[in-house]
TITORGU-690641 format. One record per residue: residue in three letters; x, y, z of N, C-alpha, C, O in turn. Coordinates in pm, whole numbers. Each point is the difference from the previous one (the first is absolute). Layout:
BEGIN
['ALA' [X Y Z] [X Y Z] [X Y Z] [X Y Z]]
...
//
This chain:
BEGIN
['MET' [82 -119 0] [-82 119 0] [86 126 0] [-30 95 -71]]
['THR' [137 -94 150] [83 119 6] [77 22 -130] [27 114 -36]]
['LYS' [10 -222 -35] [68 14 -128] [-89 70 -102] [48 80 -80]]
['ILE' [-178 -110 82] [-94 62 -93] [-9 149 28] [2 81 -92]]
['ILE' [-12 -45 219] [-8 141 38] [128 73 -39] [-6 111 -51]]
['GLN' [122 -174 74] [126 62 -38] [7 22 -150] [46 105 -44]]
['CYS' [-89 -201 -35] [0 14 -146] [-94 112 -44] [33 76 -90]]
['MET' [-150 -66 154] [-94 105 -35] [57 138 32] [-10 91 -81]]
['VAL' [71 -77 198] [60 127 39] [113 37 -96] [11 115 -41]]
['LEU' [72 -212 6] [110 24 -93] [-52 44 -136] [57 91 -61]]
['SER' [-163 -155 12] [-54 39 -131] [-62 139 4] [10 74 -98]]
['ILE' [-73 -37 209] [-55 136 14] [112 102 1] [-10 104 -66]]
['ILE' [116 -132 139] [114 93 6] [62 16 -137] [28 112 -43]]
['LEU' [-6 -222 -27] [62 7 -132] [-87 72 -101] [51 67 -90]]
['SER' [-183 -81 102] [-88 67 -96] [-11 148 27] [-25 77 -93]]
['THR' [43 -33 218] [-10 143 31] [128 74 -29] [-1 123 -2]]
['VAL' [111 -191 -21] [127 65 -26] [30 1 -149] [116 -4 -41]]
['SER' [-219 11 -41] [20 -4 -144] [60 128 -55] [60 -2 -107]]
['TYR' [-74 114 177] [53 127 -50] [150 9 15] [62 84 -66]]
['ALA' [1 -165 148] [144 6 22] [69 -114 -73] [62 -86 63]]
['GLN' [-72 85 -193] [60 -107 -78] [145 32 -28] [36 114 -32]]
['ILE' [47 -215 43] [142 13 -27] [26 -73 -131] [-27 -120 -12]]
['ASN' [81 192 -86] [18 -57 -133] [136 -66 -18] [12 -97 -75]]
['THR' [91 149 142] [134 -55 -19] [67 -21 135] [-42 55 102]]
['LEU' [146 -135 -106] [77 -22 123] [75 127 40] [24 22 118]]
['GLU' [12 62 -216] [66 127 32] [-94 91 80] [43 68 93]]
['GLU' [-172 -67 -130] [-97 78 75] [-14 -53 142] [-10 77 96]]
['ALA' [9 -208 -83] [-10 -61 134] [120 38 85] [-14 32 118]]
['MET' [134 -36 -178] [120 38 75] [-3 148 37] [44 36 109]]
['SER' [-95 48 -197] [-11 143 28] [-97 26 115] [27 82 87]]
['ILE' [-140 -153 -88] [-98 15 107] [59 -47 133] [-16 66 102]]
['ASN' [85 -180 -104] [63 -51 123] [106 97 51] [10 23 120]]
['MET' [68 34 -211] [106 93 41] [-59 127 60] [55 55 96]]
['SER' [-167 -7 -150] [-61 120 58] [-48 -29 142] [9 86 87]]
['GLY' [-61 -206 -64] [-42 -38 135] [118 -11 95] [-9 41 116]]
['ILE' [119 -96 -164] [121 -12 83] [49 137 41] [27 25 118]]
['LEU' [-16 66 -215] [51 134 30] [-94 78 91] [46 71 89]]
['ALA' [-178 -84 -111] [-96 71 85] [5 -50 144] [-3 80 93]]
['GLN' [11 -212 -74] [5 -54 136] [132 33 69] [4 22 121]]
['ARG' [103 -19 -198] [130 38 57] [-3 145 47] [51 31 108]]
['PHE' [-111 56 -187] [-12 140 39] [-89 15 123] [28 80 89]]
['LYS' [-136 -158 -85] [-90 2 116] [73 -44 126] [-22 57 107]]
['MET' [108 -160 -118] [78 -45 116] [95 110 47] [21 15 121]]
['ALA' [35 61 -213] [90 109 37] [-76 108 77] [53 56 96]]
['ILE' [-175 -26 -136] [-81 100 71] [-37 -50 139] [3 77 96]]
['VAL' [-37 -204 -83] [-32 -57 132] [124 5 89] [-10 32 118]]
['ALA' [127 -62 -173] [124 6 77] [27 144 46] [47 21 112]]
['GLU' [-76 75 -198] [18 141 38] [-95 37 113] [38 73 92]]
['ASN' [-162 -122 -97] [-96 26 107] [51 -56 133] [-8 66 103]]
['ILE' [58 -189 -107] [51 -63 122] [123 74 52] [15 17 121]]
['ALA' [72 26 -210] [121 72 41] [-33 133 66] [76 48 85]]
['ASN' [-187 12 -122] [-39 131 55] [-106 -12 107] [-75 94 25]]
['LEU' [68 -210 39] [-102 -25 102] [7 100 115] [-103 31 60]]
['MET' [220 19 -28] [16 94 111] [54 136 -44] [58 72 81]]
['THR' [-77 -36 -206] [42 131 -48] [-106 101 41] [-110 4 -56]]
['LEU' [144 78 155] [-98 91 58] [-15 130 -77] [-100 70 16]]
['LYS' [198 -37 -101] [-10 125 -75] [59 -19 -138] [119 -27 -16]]
['ASP' [-204 43 -84] [42 -6 -140] [61 135 -37] [-55 104 35]]
['GLU' [167 -106 -105] [67 124 -36] [-85 87 -93] [5 123 10]]
['GLU' [-81 -184 -98] [-80 75 -97] [-124 64 63] [-28 118 -24]]
['THR' [-45 -194 105] [-128 48 51] [5 48 144] [-85 78 42]]
['GLY' [183 -122 35] [5 34 141] [-90 -88 85] [-1 10 122]]
['LEU' [-76 -97 -187] [-89 -93 68] [71 -134 17] [107 -21 -57]]
['PRO' [-165 -69 135] [56 -135 5] [-7 -66 -138] [-74 44 -88]]
['TYR' [151 -149 71] [2 -72 -127] [-139 -52 -32] [-68 -56 86]]
['GLN' [24 76 -210] [-128 -52 -46] [22 -128 -78] [84 -7 -89]]
['LYS' [-161 -95 124] [7 -128 -69] [-26 20 -148] [-86 78 -39]]
['GLN' [161 -151 -44] [-19 5 -143] [-52 -134 -50] [24 -104 60]]
['TYR' [-95 109 -170] [-47 -123 -62] [1 19 -151] [-8 112 -51]]
['VAL' [18 -224 -19] [10 0 -146] [-137 -26 -59] [-71 -91 42]]
['GLU' [35 172 -141] [-123 -21 -74] [35 -67 -132] [76 55 -80]]
['LEU' [-132 -174 59] [25 -76 -122] [-125 -1 -87] [-112 13 50]]
['GLU' [133 -30 -180] [-112 -4 -93] [29 -105 -107] [113 -11 -49]]
['ALA' [-214 -64 13] [16 -99 -107] [12 71 -133] [-66 101 -25]]
['SER' [152 -155 -61] [16 55 -135] [7 -115 -100] [-7 -117 38]]
['ASP' [23 151 -165] [7 -102 -103] [124 -87 13] [1 -116 -42]]
['VAL' [103 171 98] [127 -73 14] [29 -33 145] [115 5 42]]
['GLY' [-217 -37 34] [21 -40 139] [-57 99 98] [-119 30 0]]
['VAL' [207 19 84] [-39 95 104] [95 118 -6] [118 -15 -32]]
['LYS' [-170 133 63] [87 117 1] [-20 75 131] [-107 -4 60]]
['ILE' [212 73 -19] [-4 80 122] [-59 135 -36] [54 72 -84]]
['VAL' [-165 -38 148] [-67 126 -29] [56 111 87] [29 109 -50]]
['ASP' [-13 -137 180] [41 106 92] [51 -62 130] [-31 -114 33]]
['VAL' [109 192 37] [36 -32 138] [-68 108 84] [42 116 -1]]
['ALA' [-145 -156 73] [-81 96 76] [33 -10 149] [54 -99 48]]
['LYS' [-88 206 22] [20 2 146] [-133 -28 68] [-106 45 -46]]
['SER' [113 -118 155] [-118 -38 74] [-62 122 68] [70 91 43]]
['THR' [-202 -92 -34] [-71 109 69] [-45 -42 140] [-76 71 65]]
['GLU' [122 -186 -20] [-33 -46 135] [56 100 101] [105 59 -25]]
['PRO' [-172 -41 139] [51 96 99] [129 -50 66] [25 -120 8]]
['PHE' [54 213 36] [124 -33 71] [-33 -47 141] [-101 39 58]]
['GLY' [188 -125 -3] [-14 -40 138] [38 117 90] [88 79 -35]]
['ARG' [-152 -68 150] [25 111 92] [48 -56 133] [-58 -95 53]]
['TYR' [163 154 1] [59 -49 124] [23 118 93] [53 103 -42]]
['PHE' [-93 -117 169] [13 109 96] [131 -13 76] [23 -97 72]]
['ASP' [63 196 -90] [126 9 74] [48 145 -7] [72 38 -93]]
['PRO' [-111 42 191] [37 142 -6] [151 24 8] [48 107 -37]]
['ALA' [29 -205 85] [144 16 12] [73 -24 -131] [117 38 -13]]
['ALA' [-182 -98 -83] [64 -29 -129] [20 129 -79] [-89 86 -1]]
['PRO' [202 -71 -64] [24 123 -76] [-93 16 -121] [-20 112 -48]]
['GLN' [-37 -222 -1] [-89 7 -116] [-144 35 37] [-82 22 -89]]
['SER' [50 -17 217] [-139 19 40] [-46 144 -26] [78 95 2]]
['ASP' [-211 -84 -27] [-57 132 -27] [-36 68 131] [37 -48 107]]
['GLU' [-109 161 -114] [-33 77 120] [-93 -75 95] [-7 34 118]]
['ASP' [-65 -134 -168] [-88 -81 86] [72 -121 59] [-60 -74 78]]
['GLY' [187 51 -114] [77 -111 54] [-4 -126 -84] [51 -104 42]]
['TYR' [-110 110 -160] [-10 -116 -88] [104 9 -111] [35 108 -48]]
['PHE' [13 -226 8] [76 -5 -125] [-61 -112 -84] [-63 -92 52]]
['TYR' [85 102 -181] [-68 -89 -94] [97 -101 -60] [116 30 -27]]
['LEU' [-169 -150 9] [78 -110 -56] [-46 -28 -143] [-113 32 -36]]
['PRO' [200 -90 -46] [-40 -33 -137] [-121 -93 -3] [-26 -75 94]]
['ASN' [-48 82 -204] [-120 -83 -14] [32 -136 -62] [-82 -57 -72]]
['VAL' [200 6 101] [43 -131 -48] [-32 -103 107] [38 16 116]]
['ASN' [-107 -121 -154] [-38 -107 91] [84 -123 -36] [-18 -58 -107]]
['MET' [108 19 194] [95 -108 -29] [-68 -132 -37] [42 -62 -99]]
['PRO' [-143 14 172] [-64 -126 -40] [-62 8 -140] [9 -95 -78]]
['ASN' [-72 209 45] [-58 15 -134] [108 0 -106] [-19 -58 -107]]
['GLU' [131 121 135] [110 3 -97] [57 -140 -21] [38 -34 -112]]
['MET' [-30 -45 217] [52 -136 -14] [-95 -88 -82] [44 -81 -81]]
['VAL' [-175 99 101] [-98 -74 -80] [12 42 -146] [-1 -85 -90]]
['THR' [12 215 65] [16 49 -137] [128 -53 -62] [2 -38 -117]]
['LEU' [104 34 195] [128 -51 -49] [-10 -148 -37] [50 -40 -105]]
['LYS' [-113 -41 188] [-14 -143 -29] [-87 -22 -124] [32 -85 -83]]
['HIS' [-140 160 70] [-86 -11 -117] [76 42 -127] [-8 -67 -102]]
['THR' [80 176 110] [77 48 -114] [109 -100 -38] [26 -22 -118]]
['GLU' [37 -37 218] [103 -101 -24] [-60 -122 -72] [62 -57 -90]]
['ALA' [-182 17 132] [-66 -113 -65] [-35 32 -146] [14 -85 -88]]
['MET' [-60 206 63] [-31 41 -137] [127 8 -85] [-2 -34 -118]]
['TYR' [109 80 178] [129 7 -69] [45 -140 -41] [40 -23 -114]]
['GLU' [-47 -71 208] [39 -139 -28] [-90 -63 -107] [48 -75 -84]]
['ALA' [-177 106 88] [-92 -54 -100] [36 51 -140] [-3 -75 -97]]
['ASN' [38 202 88] [40 57 -129] [132 -60 -47] [17 -24 -120]]
['ILE' [76 0 212] [128 -62 -38] [-25 -142 -51] [57 -41 -101]]
['ASN' [-141 -34 171] [-29 -137 -43] [-70 -2 -135] [28 -86 -84]]
['ALA' [-119 180 61] [-68 7 -130] [99 36 -110] [-8 -53 -111]]
['PHE' [101 141 142] [103 38 -98] [88 -121 -34] [31 -24 -116]]
['LYS' [9 -51 219] [82 -120 -22] [-75 -104 -84] [58 -62 -88]]
['LEU' [-186 45 117] [-80 -96 -77] [-12 45 -146] [10 -83 -91]]
['THR' [-31 210 69] [-7 53 -137] [132 -18 -71] [3 -34 -119]]
['LYS' [107 57 189] [133 -19 -58] [21 -146 -39] [55 -29 -106]]
['THR' [-98 -63 192] [12 -142 -30] [-84 -38 -122] [45 -77 -85]]
['MET' [-165 132 76] [-85 -27 -117] [67 55 -127] [-4 -64 -105]]
['TYR' [62 181 115] [69 62 -114] [118 -88 -44] [19 -23 -120]]
['GLN' [59 -24 216] [115 -84 -31] [-45 -133 -61] [65 -52 -91]]
['SER' [-176 -3 139] [-53 -125 -56] [-45 20 -144] [20 -87 -85]]
['ALA' [-80 201 58] [-45 29 -136] [119 14 -94] [-6 -45 -114]]
['VAL' [113 108 161] [122 13 -82] [61 -136 -25] [46 -27 -111]]
['GLU' [-44 -59 211] [55 -135 -17] [-83 -81 -99] [56 -78 -77]]
['LEU' [-186 95 77] [-86 -73 -94] [23 46 -144] [-15 -78 -93]]
['LEU' [52 202 77] [23 54 -135] [135 -42 -58] [22 16 -120]]
['LYS' [67 -66 202] [134 -42 -48] [-6 -126 -81] [103 -48 -47]]
//
């Protein structure tokens, strides 16, 4: 019974993805490479967020470090990076009138970076990166097999 359901789900998925047809192995490799580069860039942004977890004052804005995230968009040749945006989440607030960073009310503000969320994002991005690498390797193997058959 479960095999039938799995086959039905697979056929529904395959029929709904008809708009993303890949005509050549070069196109497949290009799509895989765009995914690899996008996920690598996303990992770099997550690493920057983690590195600035305790940056209390940004040189440009004078505010605590604002979390950044990557906006991706699907395109004909895979995925493209649209923008690197800053989070609008509120900053953490901590009361310590003795701290030099505190305001007139005795509060100072912490970056809006949440370490557990960043680690989850990092693990997800790492998994997507690995999936794109494996797809690229599989496409390369198919390409090499096709060349061997033509010899």
